C-alpha beads as a LAMMPS data file, in Angstrom:
LAMMPS data file: protein, C-alpha beads

86 atoms
85 bonds

1 atom types
1 bond types

-500.0 500.0 xlo xhi
-500.0 500.0 ylo yhi
-500.0 500.0 zlo zhi

Masses

1 110.0

Atoms # bond

1 1 1 8.134 -15.842 -17.093
2 1 1 5.571 -13.797 -15.167
3 1 1 6.798 -10.882 -13.074
4 1 1 5.060 -9.758 -9.896
5 1 1 5.649 -6.728 -7.714
6 1 1 5.084 -6.899 -3.970
7 1 1 4.527 -3.710 -2.002
8 1 1 5.139 -4.048 1.711
9 1 1 2.549 -1.684 3.179
10 1 1 2.355 -2.737 6.793
11 1 1 3.455 -0.122 9.195
12 1 1 2.307 1.277 12.450
13 1 1 2.582 4.982 11.689
14 1 1 5.296 5.702 14.242
15 1 1 8.278 6.704 12.100
16 1 1 6.742 9.718 10.410
17 1 1 5.030 11.147 13.458
18 1 1 3.278 13.569 13.842
19 1 1 1.921 13.305 10.278
20 1 1 1.387 9.563 10.434
21 1 1 -0.559 7.611 13.006
22 1 1 -1.578 3.983 13.494
23 1 1 -4.671 4.349 11.313
24 1 1 -2.924 6.627 8.796
25 1 1 0.682 5.518 8.315
26 1 1 2.953 7.191 5.799
27 1 1 1.897 5.036 2.839
28 1 1 -1.463 6.863 2.928
29 1 1 0.038 10.343 3.130
30 1 1 0.315 12.667 0.135
31 1 1 3.740 14.255 0.382
32 1 1 4.556 16.846 -2.254
33 1 1 1.706 15.798 -4.565
34 1 1 -2.020 15.136 -4.333
35 1 1 -1.485 11.346 -4.430
36 1 1 -0.573 9.078 -1.548
37 1 1 2.826 7.404 -1.442
38 1 1 1.079 4.090 -2.147
39 1 1 -0.660 5.496 -5.243
40 1 1 2.618 6.923 -6.511
41 1 1 4.386 3.607 -5.950
42 1 1 1.766 1.746 -7.971
43 1 1 2.006 4.350 -10.740
44 1 1 5.769 3.851 -10.921
45 1 1 5.322 0.070 -11.098
46 1 1 2.600 -0.191 -13.742
47 1 1 4.901 0.546 -16.709
48 1 1 6.953 -2.477 -15.571
49 1 1 4.343 -4.827 -14.124
50 1 1 0.661 -5.058 -15.052
51 1 1 -1.761 -4.040 -12.297
52 1 1 -3.055 -7.618 -12.099
53 1 1 0.450 -8.711 -11.007
54 1 1 0.855 -6.229 -8.167
55 1 1 0.414 -7.573 -4.647
56 1 1 0.205 -5.522 -1.476
57 1 1 1.020 -6.909 1.959
58 1 1 -0.613 -5.057 4.843
59 1 1 -2.294 -5.406 8.194
60 1 1 -6.002 -6.046 8.690
61 1 1 -6.768 -2.485 9.756
62 1 1 -5.341 -1.098 6.492
63 1 1 -7.542 -3.058 4.075
64 1 1 -10.230 -0.375 3.711
65 1 1 -7.802 2.558 3.273
66 1 1 -5.825 0.586 0.668
67 1 1 -8.957 -0.192 -1.329
68 1 1 -9.993 3.474 -1.090
69 1 1 -6.581 4.635 -2.372
70 1 1 -6.382 1.919 -5.044
71 1 1 -9.936 1.114 -6.207
72 1 1 -8.564 -0.694 -9.282
73 1 1 -6.770 -3.225 -7.042
74 1 1 -8.358 -6.659 -6.883
75 1 1 -9.195 -7.907 -3.384
76 1 1 -7.200 -11.039 -4.271
77 1 1 -4.095 -8.868 -4.707
78 1 1 -4.195 -7.833 -1.056
79 1 1 -2.275 -10.150 1.262
80 1 1 -3.385 -9.496 4.821
81 1 1 -0.928 -10.210 7.635
82 1 1 -2.509 -11.991 10.605
83 1 1 -0.217 -10.036 12.942
84 1 1 2.790 -7.728 12.731
85 1 1 6.179 -9.468 12.518
86 1 1 8.533 -6.599 11.533

Bonds

1 1 1 2
2 1 2 3
3 1 3 4
4 1 4 5
5 1 5 6
6 1 6 7
7 1 7 8
8 1 8 9
9 1 9 10
10 1 10 11
11 1 11 12
12 1 12 13
13 1 13 14
14 1 14 15
15 1 15 16
16 1 16 17
17 1 17 18
18 1 18 19
19 1 19 20
20 1 20 21
21 1 21 22
22 1 22 23
23 1 23 24
24 1 24 25
25 1 25 26
26 1 26 27
27 1 27 28
28 1 28 29
29 1 29 30
30 1 30 31
31 1 31 32
32 1 32 33
33 1 33 34
34 1 34 35
35 1 35 36
36 1 36 37
37 1 37 38
38 1 38 39
39 1 39 40
40 1 40 41
41 1 41 42
42 1 42 43
43 1 43 44
44 1 44 45
45 1 45 46
46 1 46 47
47 1 47 48
48 1 48 49
49 1 49 50
50 1 50 51
51 1 51 52
52 1 52 53
53 1 53 54
54 1 54 55
55 1 55 56
56 1 56 57
57 1 57 58
58 1 58 59
59 1 59 60
60 1 60 61
61 1 61 62
62 1 62 63
63 1 63 64
64 1 64 65
65 1 65 66
66 1 66 67
67 1 67 68
68 1 68 69
69 1 69 70
70 1 70 71
71 1 71 72
72 1 72 73
73 1 73 74
74 1 74 75
75 1 75 76
76 1 76 77
77 1 77 78
78 1 78 79
79 1 79 80
80 1 80 81
81 1 81 82
82 1 82 83
83 1 83 84
84 1 84 85
85 1 85 86
């Protein structure tokens, strides 16, 4: 059996205001360390799930920041939402 991890990384940056904004929601913030919350989440997952089996769901406008924060992530691992659905 193959195990996958799915990280829900949509988000509009409204719940952690004023630190987060639409173009920089909390998953891209470094809180307490020098790594973003998304980077820390992936680090916690990789002992359990290989990087090739991690998928990230996010909005279109977050594709570039995600790839900048996780350069080792394959573009195929990024599932882009056509529109926000909560």
